[in-house]
MDAnalysis code that builds the backbone (N, CA, C; Angstrom):
import MDAnalysis as mda
import numpy as np

u = mda.Universe.empty(456, n_residues=152, atom_resindex=np.repeat(np.arange(152), 3), trajectory=True)
u.add_TopologyAttr("name", ["N", "CA", "C"] * 152)
u.add_TopologyAttr("resid", np.arange(1, 153))
u.add_TopologyAttr("resname", ["UNK", "UNK", "UNK", "UNK", "UNK", "UNK", "UNK", "UNK", "UNK", "UNK", "UNK", "UNK", "UNK", "UNK", "UNK", "UNK", "UNK", "UNK", "UNK", "UNK", "UNK", "UNK", "UNK", "UNK", "UNK", "UNK", "UNK", "UNK", "UNK", "UNK", "UNK", "UNK", "UNK", "UNK", "UNK", "UNK", "UNK", "UNK", "UNK", "UNK", "UNK", "UNK", "UNK", "UNK", "UNK", "UNK", "UNK", "UNK", "UNK", "UNK", "UNK", "UNK", "UNK", "UNK", "UNK", "UNK", "UNK", "UNK", "UNK", "UNK", "UNK", "UNK", "UNK", "UNK", "UNK", "UNK", "UNK", "UNK", "UNK", "UNK", "UNK", "UNK", "UNK", "UNK", "UNK", "UNK", "UNK", "UNK", "UNK", "UNK", "UNK", "UNK", "UNK", "UNK", "UNK", "UNK", "UNK", "UNK", "UNK", "UNK", "UNK", "UNK", "UNK", "UNK", "UNK", "UNK", "UNK", "UNK", "UNK", "UNK", "UNK", "UNK", "UNK", "UNK", "UNK", "UNK", "UNK", "UNK", "UNK", "UNK", "UNK", "UNK", "UNK", "UNK", "UNK", "UNK", "UNK", "UNK", "UNK", "UNK", "UNK", "UNK", "UNK", "UNK", "UNK", "UNK", "UNK", "UNK", "UNK", "UNK", "UNK", "UNK", "UNK", "UNK", "UNK", "UNK", "UNK", "UNK", "UNK", "UNK", "UNK", "UNK", "UNK", "UNK", "UNK", "UNK", "UNK", "UNK", "UNK", "UNK", "UNK", "UNK"])
u.atoms.positions = np.array([
    [-64.243, -121.042, 44.657],
    [-63.516, -121.299, 45.884],
    [-64.509, -121.171, 47.051],
    [-64.579, -122.176, 47.868],
    [-65.475, -122.173, 49.009],
    [-65.025, -121.122, 50.020],
    [-66.006, -120.644, 50.818],
    [-65.736, -119.601, 51.810],
    [-64.618, -119.986, 52.773],
    [-64.517, -121.267, 53.114],
    [-63.534, -121.679, 54.113],
    [-62.145, -121.964, 53.530],
    [-62.036, -122.037, 52.212],
    [-60.744, -122.312, 51.608],
    [-59.816, -121.120, 51.773],
    [-58.560, -121.422, 51.979],
    [-57.563, -120.384, 52.157],
    [-57.226, -119.725, 50.806],
    [-57.110, -118.402, 50.829],
    [-56.693, -117.667, 49.643],
    [-55.403, -116.939, 49.969],
    [-54.592, -116.774, 48.963],
    [-53.416, -115.914, 49.099],
    [-53.783, -114.587, 48.428],
    [-53.843, -113.543, 49.244],
    [-54.215, -112.226, 48.758],
    [-52.989, -111.328, 48.852],
    [-52.542, -110.815, 47.712],
    [-51.414, -109.916, 47.679],
    [-51.912, -108.478, 47.594],
    [-51.439, -107.654, 48.513],
    [-51.831, -106.249, 48.514],
    [-50.567, -105.423, 48.269],
    [-50.548, -104.713, 47.139],
    [-49.400, -103.872, 46.772],
    [-49.569, -102.504, 47.412],
    [-48.552, -102.078, 48.160],
    [-48.666, -100.796, 48.876],
    [-47.447, -99.909, 48.623],
    [-47.649, -98.642, 48.888],
    [-46.552, -97.678, 48.960],
    [-46.934, -96.725, 50.077],
    [-46.352, -95.564, 50.127],
    [-46.629, -94.639, 51.224],
    [-47.794, -93.693, 50.925],
    [-48.554, -93.968, 49.891],
    [-49.645, -93.075, 49.480],
    [-50.940, -93.349, 50.244],
    [-51.803, -92.345, 50.238],
    [-53.132, -92.498, 50.845],
    [-53.939, -93.540, 50.078],
    [-53.697, -93.665, 48.774],
    [-54.415, -94.626, 47.968],
    [-54.082, -96.067, 48.378],
    [-52.857, -96.316, 48.787],
    [-52.478, -97.650, 49.249],
    [-53.202, -97.945, 50.563],
    [-53.274, -96.959, 51.442],
    [-54.036, -97.143, 52.688],
    [-55.486, -97.479, 52.393],
    [-56.077, -96.755, 51.452],
    [-57.469, -96.988, 51.099],
    [-57.687, -98.374, 50.517],
    [-56.780, -98.812, 49.672],
    [-56.885, -100.156, 49.085],
    [-56.807, -101.226, 50.173],
    [-55.874, -101.027, 51.104],
    [-55.716, -101.973, 52.204],
    [-56.979, -102.021, 53.068],
    [-57.514, -100.856, 53.437],
    [-58.728, -100.780, 54.244],
    [-59.912, -101.364, 53.477],
    [-59.969, -101.125, 52.179],
    [-61.061, -101.668, 51.375],
    [-61.046, -103.192, 51.428],
    [-59.846, -103.778, 51.330],
    [-59.743, -105.230, 51.451],
    [-60.281, -105.691, 52.823],
    [-59.805, -105.058, 53.896],
    [-60.233, -105.465, 55.245],
    [-61.741, -105.348, 55.422],
    [-62.345, -104.315, 54.864],
    [-63.776, -104.055, 55.058],
    [-64.678, -104.814, 54.091],
    [-64.152, -105.277, 52.961],
    [-65.021, -105.857, 51.933],
    [-64.707, -107.287, 51.518],
    [-63.479, -107.714, 51.596],
    [-63.123, -109.040, 51.060],
    [-62.448, -109.953, 52.071],
    [-61.988, -109.433, 53.146],
    [-61.166, -110.213, 54.080],
    [-61.930, -111.422, 54.632],
    [-61.208, -112.538, 54.687],
    [-61.698, -113.769, 55.300],
    [-60.681, -114.199, 56.354],
    [-61.150, -114.797, 57.407],
    [-60.261, -115.291, 58.449],
    [-59.224, -116.270, 57.910],
    [-59.584, -116.998, 56.872],
    [-58.704, -118.026, 56.322],
    [-57.692, -117.484, 55.309],
    [-57.766, -116.193, 54.993],
    [-56.848, -115.606, 54.026],
    [-55.408, -115.588, 54.559],
    [-54.492, -115.654, 53.631],
    [-53.074, -115.412, 53.924],
    [-52.698, -114.179, 53.107],
    [-52.441, -113.080, 53.786],
    [-52.172, -111.805, 53.118],
    [-50.687, -111.596, 52.963],
    [-50.294, -111.217, 51.760],
    [-48.902, -110.865, 51.457],
    [-48.917, -109.377, 51.075],
    [-48.424, -108.553, 51.985],
    [-48.314, -107.124, 51.705],
    [-46.957, -106.895, 51.052],
    [-46.953, -106.300, 49.866],
    [-45.687, -106.091, 49.157],
    [-45.475, -104.623, 48.832],
    [-44.231, -104.223, 48.949],
    [-43.816, -102.856, 48.581],
    [-42.533, -102.961, 47.789],
    [-42.510, -102.300, 46.656],
    [-41.303, -102.276, 45.850],
    [-40.515, -101.018, 46.187],
    [-39.411, -101.217, 46.889],
    [-38.588, -100.082, 47.314],
    [-37.763, -99.563, 46.151],
    [-37.900, -98.290, 45.906],
    [-37.100, -97.626, 44.859],
    [-36.263, -96.565, 45.568],
    [-34.999, -96.852, 45.703],
    [-34.099, -95.916, 46.373],
    [-33.577, -94.894, 45.372],
    [-33.723, -93.614, 45.725],
    [-33.261, -92.528, 44.867],
    [-32.156, -91.779, 45.595],
    [-30.992, -91.804, 45.025],
    [-29.854, -91.162, 45.689],
    [-29.673, -89.708, 45.281],
    [-30.182, -89.341, 44.137],
    [-30.023, -87.962, 43.701],
    [-28.625, -87.638, 43.242],
    [-27.801, -88.650, 43.035],
    [-26.425, -88.435, 42.577],
    [-26.131, -89.444, 41.471],
    [-25.179, -89.117, 40.631],
    [-24.798, -89.988, 39.542],
    [-23.922, -91.133, 40.020],
    [-24.090, -92.266, 39.370],
    [-23.280, -93.432, 39.686],
    [-22.013, -93.372, 38.828],
    [-20.909, -93.837, 39.360],
    [-19.680, -93.912, 38.604],
    [-18.761, -92.743, 38.762],
    [-19.153, -91.776, 39.580],
    [-18.310, -90.606, 39.817],
    [-17.576, -90.817, 41.142],
    [-16.350, -90.347, 41.201],
    [-15.588, -90.447, 42.464],
    [-16.121, -89.415, 43.451],
    [-16.495, -89.862, 44.627],
    [-17.045, -88.969, 45.648],
    [-16.047, -88.818, 46.789],
    [-16.083, -87.642, 47.426],
    [-15.241, -87.446, 48.603],
    [-15.977, -87.992, 49.831],
    [-15.328, -87.961, 50.975],
    [-15.894, -88.539, 52.201],
    [-17.214, -87.893, 52.596],
    [-17.306, -86.566, 52.425],
    [-18.539, -85.869, 52.783],
    [-19.713, -86.344, 51.920],
    [-19.473, -86.486, 50.615],
    [-20.528, -86.956, 49.716],
    [-20.925, -88.398, 50.012],
    [-19.928, -89.221, 50.330],
    [-20.237, -90.610, 50.683],
    [-21.073, -90.656, 51.961],
    [-20.747, -89.809, 52.924],
    [-21.533, -89.746, 54.167],
    [-22.969, -89.306, 53.882],
    [-23.141, -88.359, 52.946],
    [-24.493, -87.901, 52.583],
    [-25.283, -89.023, 51.915],
    [-24.633, -89.745, 51.022],
    [-25.288, -90.872, 50.356],
    [-25.690, -91.928, 51.375],
    [-24.766, -92.255, 52.274],
    [-25.037, -93.254, 53.298],
    [-26.220, -92.826, 54.162],
    [-26.251, -91.582, 54.545],
    [-27.350, -91.061, 55.372],
    [-28.675, -91.126, 54.624],
    [-28.648, -90.801, 53.337],
    [-29.852, -90.832, 52.533],
    [-30.382, -92.259, 52.404],
    [-29.493, -93.222, 52.185],
    [-29.891, -94.628, 52.079],
    [-30.496, -95.085, 53.405],
    [-29.875, -94.727, 54.521],
    [-30.412, -95.110, 55.837],
    [-31.812, -94.526, 56.050],
    [-31.992, -93.280, 55.664],
    [-33.293, -92.621, 55.820],
    [-34.351, -93.333, 54.994],
    [-34.019, -93.634, 53.742],
    [-34.969, -94.324, 52.882],
    [-35.261, -95.733, 53.417],
    [-34.266, -96.413, 53.934],
    [-34.472, -97.746, 54.488],
    [-35.400, -97.675, 55.707],
    [-35.216, -96.664, 56.550],
    [-36.099, -96.476, 57.706],
    [-37.534, -96.248, 57.274],
    [-37.728, -95.447, 56.219],
    [-39.075, -95.190, 55.703],
    [-39.715, -96.486, 55.218],
    [-38.947, -97.322, 54.539],
    [-39.467, -98.607, 54.050],
    [-39.805, -99.522, 55.214],
    [-38.926, -99.579, 56.205],
    [-39.176, -100.419, 57.387],
    [-40.425, -99.966, 58.138],
    [-40.615, -98.652, 58.251],
    [-41.798, -98.120, 58.927],
    [-43.064, -98.453, 58.146],
    [-43.001, -98.376, 56.832],
    [-44.140, -98.729, 55.984],
    [-44.512, -100.196, 56.192],
    [-43.520, -101.045, 56.172],
    [-43.733, -102.484, 56.363],
    [-44.393, -102.734, 57.729],
    [-43.867, -102.137, 58.761],
    [-44.416, -102.327, 60.127],
    [-45.851, -101.821, 60.212],
    [-46.148, -100.713, 59.562],
    [-47.493, -100.140, 59.604],
    [-48.536, -101.135, 59.111],
    [-48.273, -101.789, 57.981],
    [-49.254, -102.716, 57.425],
    [-49.282, -104.035, 58.187],
    [-48.172, -104.502, 58.680],
    [-48.151, -105.716, 59.498],
    [-48.975, -105.479, 60.766],
    [-48.818, -104.305, 61.372],
    [-49.596, -103.977, 62.579],
    [-51.099, -103.943, 62.300],
    [-51.484, -103.477, 61.121],
    [-52.917, -103.446, 60.768],
    [-53.492, -104.852, 60.632],
    [-52.668, -105.808, 60.228],
    [-53.125, -107.194, 60.087],
    [-53.162, -107.929, 61.423],
    [-52.274, -107.556, 62.313],
    [-52.074, -108.295, 63.570],
    [-53.402, -108.506, 64.300],
    [-53.663, -109.754, 64.638],
    [-54.856, -110.100, 65.389],
    [-56.103, -110.224, 64.535],
    [-55.998, -109.931, 63.252],
    [-57.167, -110.019, 62.369],
    [-57.021, -111.147, 61.369],
    [-55.938, -111.096, 60.610],
    [-55.746, -112.037, 59.499],
    [-54.277, -112.406, 59.460],
    [-54.016, -113.655, 59.107],
    [-52.622, -114.110, 58.963],
    [-51.986, -113.382, 57.781],
    [-50.815, -112.831, 57.994],
    [-50.158, -112.160, 56.888],
    [-48.746, -111.770, 57.218],
    [-48.059, -111.313, 56.192],
    [-46.678, -110.872, 56.332],
    [-46.413, -109.826, 55.265],
    [-45.341, -109.077, 55.458],
    [-44.967, -108.031, 54.519],
    [-43.620, -108.321, 53.905],
    [-43.478, -107.970, 52.646],
    [-42.229, -108.181, 51.920],
    [-41.808, -106.892, 51.257],
    [-40.530, -106.644, 51.237],
    [-39.964, -105.538, 50.490],
    [-39.325, -106.131, 49.236],
    [-39.754, -105.662, 48.082],
    [-39.248, -106.151, 46.805],
    [-38.218, -105.165, 46.283],
    [-37.100, -105.640, 45.831],
    [-36.026, -104.769, 45.352],
    [-35.589, -105.175, 43.953],
    [-34.975, -104.227, 43.275],
    [-34.244, -104.547, 42.055],
    [-34.978, -104.544, 40.745],
    [-36.275, -104.271, 40.766],
    [-37.031, -104.264, 39.515],
    [-37.987, -103.082, 39.531],
    [-38.609, -102.873, 38.399],
    [-39.678, -101.895, 38.337],
    [-40.825, -102.430, 39.200],
    [-41.589, -101.553, 39.853],
    [-42.627, -102.023, 40.763],
    [-43.610, -103.021, 40.156],
    [-44.142, -102.735, 38.986],
    [-45.110, -103.649, 38.365],
    [-44.527, -105.034, 38.132],
    [-43.323, -105.074, 37.600],
    [-42.671, -106.363, 37.330],
    [-42.414, -107.129, 38.636],
    [-41.969, -106.415, 39.654],
    [-41.666, -107.051, 40.937],
    [-42.941, -107.622, 41.580],
    [-44.038, -106.891, 41.478],
    [-45.305, -107.345, 42.067],
    [-45.816, -108.579, 41.335],
    [-45.742, -108.561, 40.000],
    [-46.189, -109.736, 39.222],
    [-45.337, -110.960, 39.581],
    [-44.035, -110.777, 39.656],
    [-43.156, -111.893, 40.002],
    [-43.467, -112.419, 41.416],
    [-43.689, -111.521, 42.350],
    [-44.026, -111.942, 43.735],
    [-45.364, -112.674, 43.774],
    [-46.319, -112.209, 42.990],
    [-47.635, -112.865, 42.943],
    [-47.503, -114.296, 42.424],
    [-46.655, -114.486, 41.433],
    [-46.438, -115.834, 40.910],
    [-45.680, -116.704, 41.913],
    [-44.667, -116.137, 42.554],
    [-43.885, -116.886, 43.534],
    [-44.757, -117.344, 44.704],
    [-45.637, -116.483, 45.195],
    [-46.488, -116.784, 46.338],
    [-47.823, -117.399, 45.951],
    [-48.008, -117.659, 44.648],
    [-49.238, -118.253, 44.138],
    [-50.484, -117.479, 44.598],
    [-50.438, -116.176, 44.361],
    [-51.543, -115.307, 44.766],
    [-52.823, -115.656, 44.007],
    [-53.930, -115.679, 44.732],
    [-55.253, -115.893, 44.125],
    [-55.882, -114.563, 43.726],
    [-55.359, -113.461, 44.295],
    [-55.925, -112.154, 44.048],
    [-54.867, -111.102, 44.386],
    [-54.815, -110.037, 43.564],
    [-53.936, -108.902, 43.831],
    [-54.822, -107.674, 44.026],
    [-54.507, -106.905, 45.046],
    [-55.232, -105.644, 45.323],
    [-54.238, -104.512, 45.306],
    [-54.590, -103.432, 44.644],
    [-53.724, -102.246, 44.639],
    [-54.585, -101.001, 44.540],
    [-53.991, -99.883, 44.870],
    [-54.675, -98.618, 44.722],
    [-54.268, -97.982, 43.420],
    [-54.833, -96.838, 43.144],
    [-54.446, -96.080, 41.963],
    [-54.281, -94.625, 42.353],
    [-53.242, -94.025, 41.847],
    [-52.990, -92.620, 42.192],
    [-53.695, -91.675, 41.254],
    [-54.407, -92.206, 40.254],
    [-55.151, -91.342, 39.358],
    [-54.287, -90.437, 38.531],
    [-53.224, -90.964, 37.966],
    [-52.378, -90.154, 37.105],
    [-53.200, -89.675, 35.921],
    [-52.947, -88.504, 35.448],
    [-53.610, -88.005, 34.267],
    [-53.194, -88.820, 33.033],
    [-53.948, -88.690, 31.974],
    [-53.686, -89.482, 30.775],
    [-52.272, -89.263, 30.221],
    [-51.808, -88.031, 30.219],
    [-50.482, -87.750, 29.677],
    [-49.393, -88.358, 30.545],
    [-49.472, -88.135, 31.867],
    [-48.459, -88.712, 32.779],
    [-48.451, -90.230, 32.695],
    [-49.664, -90.833, 32.651],
    [-49.752, -92.299, 32.583],
    [-49.150, -92.811, 31.283],
    [-49.348, -92.059, 30.183],
    [-48.805, -92.463, 28.889],
    [-47.280, -92.479, 28.912],
    [-46.693, -91.446, 29.494],
    [-45.226, -91.348, 29.500],
    [-44.576, -92.137, 30.627],
    [-45.173, -92.114, 31.792],
    [-44.563, -92.770, 32.965],
    [-45.009, -94.212, 33.145],
    [-46.179, -94.528, 32.621],
    [-46.742, -95.845, 32.871],
    [-47.438, -95.845, 34.217],
    [-48.239, -96.826, 34.417],
    [-48.984, -96.935, 35.659],
    [-48.749, -98.333, 36.218],
    [-48.401, -98.407, 37.485],
    [-48.168, -99.714, 38.113],
    [-49.445, -100.537, 38.084],
    [-50.575, -99.913, 38.416],
    [-51.834, -100.663, 38.434],
    [-52.198, -101.153, 37.028],
    [-51.985, -100.327, 35.995],
    [-52.235, -100.787, 34.611],
    [-51.354, -101.997, 34.288],
    [-50.087, -101.935, 34.660],
    [-49.160, -103.043, 34.383],
    [-49.642, -104.307, 35.073],
    [-50.037, -104.190, 36.332],
    [-50.493, -105.349, 37.078],
    [-51.717, -105.966, 36.414],
    [-52.676, -105.120, 36.071],
    [-53.914, -105.619, 35.435],
    [-53.581, -106.358, 34.135],
    [-52.657, -105.846, 33.361],
    [-52.356, -106.455, 32.066],
    [-51.498, -107.696, 32.144],
    [-50.729, -107.879, 33.248],
    [-49.785, -108.986, 33.293],
    [-50.075, -110.043, 34.348],
    [-51.007, -109.787, 35.241],
    [-51.293, -110.747, 36.312],
    [-51.995, -111.984, 35.773],
    [-51.698, -113.117, 36.384],
    [-52.360, -114.377, 36.019],
    [-53.527, -114.698, 36.939],
    [-53.846, -113.755, 37.811],
    [-54.976, -113.929, 38.733],
    [-55.813, -112.649, 38.689],
    [-57.014, -112.687, 39.284],
    [-57.832, -111.459, 39.306],
    [-57.116, -110.322, 40.038],
    [-57.395, -109.104, 39.605],
    [-56.812, -107.900, 40.198],
    [-57.935, -106.945, 40.547],
    [-57.877, -106.399, 41.755],
    [-58.833, -105.360, 42.158],
    [-58.029, -104.068, 42.287],
    [-58.442, -103.061, 41.508],
    [-57.826, -101.741, 41.603],
    [-58.831, -100.848, 42.322],
    [-58.441, -100.420, 43.512],
    [-59.335, -99.626, 44.354],
    [-59.161, -98.155, 44.030],
    [-60.258, -97.559, 43.585],
    [-60.256, -96.122, 43.279],
    [-60.809, -95.351, 44.458],
    [-60.341, -94.150, 44.614],
    [-60.806, -93.286, 45.694],
    [-62.213, -92.864, 45.439],
])
């Protein structure tokens, strides 16, 4: 790909320091003026309550407040990365819902025809990664384009 050709670069982020580092690494090492950056975050809302149980008004109010708080956190995260791009590189941020993060990121990369995916790694230990899985491992194994995993 020639230097002047436009690339679609997908950067997977969350609220971690590692996501910030991956984003900054892209800006400092790979960014081109002609890039189109797609910042993606897979929102996972955790209510801390069981589904299917009848709740009283107080519990419903607590759930509603928790959802609003989590939505505000997601909106702030989205704004943070869009602000970092502003004036530097063309880009936009997307919130992905309804799937496991790795699956959602792969699907978004295919939808937006990403030429490259960049993500951070939280450095899970071998045991935690074995049981919980790793989003970056999933992306590396399933992406149809090159993937850069930025380590601290």
